[in-house]
C-alpha positions, 0 to 999 in steps of 0.5 A: 500499500503506498504512503497516505498522509501524515504531512503534520508528523513528517514535517515535525520529523524533518525539522528536528532531523534539520535542528540536529545537525547543529546539536543531537535531538531526541524524538520520542514517537509512541502509539498503539501498536499496527499504527504504523510508527515504524513506516512512517520514521523510515519514510521521513528517512527515506533520502538519507543514511540510517541504522535501524535497531529493533530491540528485540526480546533476546540477550542484550549480547545477541542485540549488540551483534546484529547492531554491530553488523549493521553499522559495518555495513551501513556506516563502513566503518571498522569495528575492533573487538567485540561490543557486547554492551549497548552503552559501548554501541552507544557511546561509539555511535555519539563519538562517530556523530560528532564528525558527520549527522547520524539518524539512529532509530530505535524500535520498541524502546520500552523492551530494554526495560526487561532486557536491562533497566539500567540501559537507561541510565546509561543512554542518560549518561552519554546523552548528556555528555555528548549530545551538544557535540554530536549531531544525532538524530535519535527517534525513539519508538514504542507501542506499549504505551505506559511503558513509554510515559513512565520512561520518559515521563515519570521524574523518577526515571533517568530520560525524563525531560530528555526529549526534545519532541513528543509524536503520538501517531493517530489513526487516519482520518476519516477523510484519508480513510475515504481517500484509501478505500475509493482507491481501491474501490471505485465505487463504495457504498454508504455501507462499505464507508461506514463499515471501513470507518469502524472495521479498520479504525484508520489503522493502517495495518488492518486497512492493508490487510482489507486492500491486500486481500481485495476485502472493500466491501462490508461483506467481504470485510466481515468475511476476512474477519471471521475466518479461521486463523483470521489475524483479527481474532486476537487482535484485542488481546495482542495490542492489549494485554501487554499494557494492563499486565496481571490485571488484564481481565478486568480491564477487558470486562469494563472494556467488554461493558462499555462496547455494549453500551454500559457507558456509566461508570454506575452502569458498570458497577452494577455489573461487575459489582466492585468499585472500578474508579481506578480501573477508569482513570487508569484506562482513560489517562494511563492508557489512553484507550478510553475518554470521558465525555460530558454534555457539551456546556456542562461543567468539568466535575459533572456527574453525568459523564460517559466514557467510551472507547477511543478505538474504533476497531477495538469497540467492535472487538470487544462488542463482537469478538470478545463478548462471543469469545466462546463460538470463537474458539469453536469456530461457529463463524456462521452464528456470530456472523448472523449476530454481527448482521442482526446487531451491525446497524444499530451498533454502527449508530454511534461510529456514523455520528462520531464520522459526521462530528470528525468532518465538522471538526476537520472544517475548521468552523467550529471552537466546540463540538459535542453531544448533550443529554440532560439528567436521566439521559433525557432529550439526548441530542447527538451533535452539537458544533458551536462557533463562538466567533460568528455566534452561530450553532449546529444542532443535528440527528444522526440516523442511520437511515433517514425516514426516522429523522424528525426536525419537529422531535429534535425542535421539541427535545432541544427547547433547553439546549437553544436557550443556552444557545441565546444569541446564537443563530441556530440550525436544526439538521439530520445527518444520514449514513447516506451522506458519508460518501 
């Protein structure tokens, strides 16, 4: 698949590369697995000479032997003796970079924690002593967000405060997803576009899986997911178990309930019969997997909050794959497909709402975009977009089938909301699935 978008990310990486030609710069790149961090970094250096070190889970001596061979091949410099510790290799490269600029990518950087945590102290010491004289563009990438955050954001860690730039790689936007889909499927339907938005979540690896297998309609995408040995079936576990560690079953239960529509803390606790405040906080702040939403105009401390899984694909995985894991284990995919076909339209309503919110945000016409509901989940309104500069506002309902939209009903349930928008020119309208194209 060709390289799409990432213009702002490439601009930042190029800026840091150019700055590193005067004095060494450290850039930390994070993002969930499959998001395309490695491809982004290597694409940014496609016209440059670089070293790429992957931190595999193996003995430090074996890693250093691999890195040494790459140094000899790429830099064409002699190395006398054997370097068996990473600090020796890093020190050698910092000295090399004193005579000419060097791009160094270290991928899965958090894995040094398993190999020898002292490596981080060694790197900090060498970096601090040599960075001003060296011209190294150091790019550190990791996919376990909680560990990468600890390494660089915990004041007790040796590399705290050393990064010159941080880059959190996000999924492709709805617009980029539509561009990719239409590049490979010249006549997608609205159902295809929405399914692509949900089932890939904008994750490049999933998009590539669908494009390579020519699974570009909703029916073909679901068929690609629901087959024996499909890479998608265990994907949620692969992406998240390492983040959560031993307590992953509790986290998975919370996420499964959120995906099923239990979006308030009280609703989740009523099912699990335990206090899950700490889990929700860590899922939101430490792992960045969920997000807490309040009604637009609500005060920050309001109690009528809702939680949503930010990742579209993980929403689908917890709602259908994890929930019916027994069915998956017995490979009864026809039965599971029947459940998905039955429930997918209702399930996809939330994501159609997300899709239009994203498009409105991309327009740059609004200062605030959110949803609205009153106490007891009364008078729910899908989208409220406000332009405080021009004193205009949009109040909208999102419907899979626009025949279910009623402006009369929207007018009635937005009465209190419109009072809060006194002095604004308010537009009421409906968005339907046919408008995703």
